[in-house]
Structures are given as structure tokens and as C-alpha cells.
C-alpha positions as CSV (number, residue, x, y, z in Angstrom):
1,M,54.7,19.5,-98.4
2,V,52.3,16.8,-98.1
3,R,49.9,17.0,-101.2
4,I,46.9,15.3,-101.3
5,T,45.1,14.6,-104.6
6,F,41.5,14.9,-105.1
7,A,41.5,11.0,-106.3
8,A,43.3,10.1,-103.0
9,V,40.2,11.8,-100.9
10,L,37.7,10.6,-103.4
11,A,38.9,6.9,-103.0
12,F,39.4,6.9,-99.1
13,T,35.5,8.1,-99.0
14,L,34.3,5.5,-101.2
15,T,36.2,3.1,-99.2
16,A,34.6,4.4,-96.1
17,F,31.4,4.3,-97.4
18,A,31.3,1.1,-98.8
19,I,27.8,-0.5,-98.3
20,T,28.3,-4.1,-96.7
21,P,25.0,-6.3,-96.2
22,N,23.3,-6.1,-92.5
23,N,24.3,-9.4,-90.8
24,A,20.5,-9.5,-89.3
25,G,19.0,-10.4,-92.2
26,A,21.4,-13.3,-92.8
27,K,18.6,-15.9,-92.6
28,N,17.0,-14.8,-95.8
29,V,20.0,-14.6,-98.0
30,G,19.4,-17.3,-100.7
31,S,15.5,-17.6,-100.2
32,G,14.5,-16.8,-103.1
33,D,11.1,-15.8,-101.8
34,G,11.4,-11.9,-101.7
35,S,11.7,-12.0,-97.6
36,Q,14.7,-9.9,-97.5
37,F,14.7,-6.4,-96.3
38,I,16.9,-3.3,-97.9
39,T,20.3,-3.6,-96.5
40,G,20.6,-7.1,-95.8
41,G,22.5,-9.7,-98.2
42,C,21.1,-11.1,-101.2
43,V,22.6,-13.3,-104.1
44,A,19.4,-12.7,-106.5
45,N,16.9,-10.2,-107.2
46,A,14.5,-12.9,-106.1
47,D,16.1,-12.4,-102.5
48,C,14.8,-9.3,-102.0
49,A,11.4,-7.9,-100.9
50,S,12.0,-4.5,-103.0
51,G,13.0,-6.8,-106.0
52,C,16.5,-5.1,-106.1
53,C,19.6,-6.9,-105.5
54,A,22.4,-4.2,-106.0
55,N,25.7,-5.0,-106.7
56,A,28.0,-3.4,-104.0
57,S,31.6,-4.1,-104.8
58,G,31.4,-7.9,-105.8
59,V,28.5,-8.1,-102.6
60,G,25.1,-8.5,-103.1
61,V,22.6,-6.0,-101.0
62,C,18.9,-5.5,-101.2
63,S,18.2,-1.8,-102.3
64,A,15.2,0.1,-103.0
65,E,15.4,0.5,-107.1
66,A,15.4,4.6,-106.3
67,A,18.8,3.9,-104.1
68,Q,20.5,1.5,-106.4
69,F,23.3,3.7,-107.8
70,Q,23.7,5.1,-104.3
71,N,27.2,4.7,-102.1
72,G,29.0,3.1,-104.4
73,K,26.3,0.7,-105.7
74,N,26.1,-0.8,-109.1
75,G,22.8,-1.1,-109.9
76,C,20.2,-3.8,-109.7
77,G,20.3,-7.1,-111.3
78,F,22.8,-8.5,-109.5
79,V,23.7,-12.5,-109.3
80,D,26.4,-13.5,-107.1
81,P,28.5,-15.9,-109.0
82,N,29.8,-17.3,-105.5
83,A,26.1,-17.9,-104.3
84,Q,26.6,-21.2,-102.7
85,A,29.7,-20.2,-100.6
86,T,27.9,-16.7,-99.8
87,I,24.6,-18.8,-98.4
88,A,26.9,-21.1,-96.6
89,A,28.3,-17.9,-95.0
90,A,25.3,-16.4,-94.0
91,Q,24.0,-19.8,-92.7
92,A,27.2,-19.8,-90.7
93,Q,26.2,-16.4,-89.7
94,V,23.1,-17.1,-88.4
95,Q,24.4,-20.2,-86.4
96,K,26.4,-17.5,-84.6
97,Q,23.8,-15.3,-83.8
98,G,21.3,-17.9,-82.4
99,F,18.3,-16.5,-84.8
């Protein structure tokens, strides 16, 4: 008999619904001018039009303040400790996309 625990189901569910930044906003990552849209990547609150860079498992995602704790996010105020690497990866994504 296979026994699935509540914790195992919860862990799978949280992984399946983990938030990742929308690559379409790669050009705005690290801009610091509030030009990033909700669901776009960010390295700090200043990137986001909403003023909220939420921590989504160690990755910054612009979020509405009302949704800063939804879908596994840990609230506004995220400051990426690897900002330079994140910005470089976003710039590489822009080159790949061509826009």
C-alpha cells in the first residue's frame, strides 16, 4: 500500500505552482526606474512599477502589494544578493529574444 502524506502533496503543489519571472520583461531587470510590470523579474523594489519586488524562492518577481504573499512569494522588499549575475542573465535573455 502506498501512503501519500499531506506534506508530500503540499511540497509537490508548491513546486508545481512556483513563481518564475516573465522573460518578456528581461530588458527591465535592474533598471531601477519602475518600468518593470507585475510578474517581470526584478533585483529590488525600484525596478517595479508596483514598487514591490517579492522574493519567490530566491528570485525577484514584481508583484502587486496585495499579492506579495501569494503562490509562495515571501513579501515585498527583496534585494537580490546576486544582482549583477541576475542582470547579466536578463541581458543575455534580451539578446536571445531580440527585443
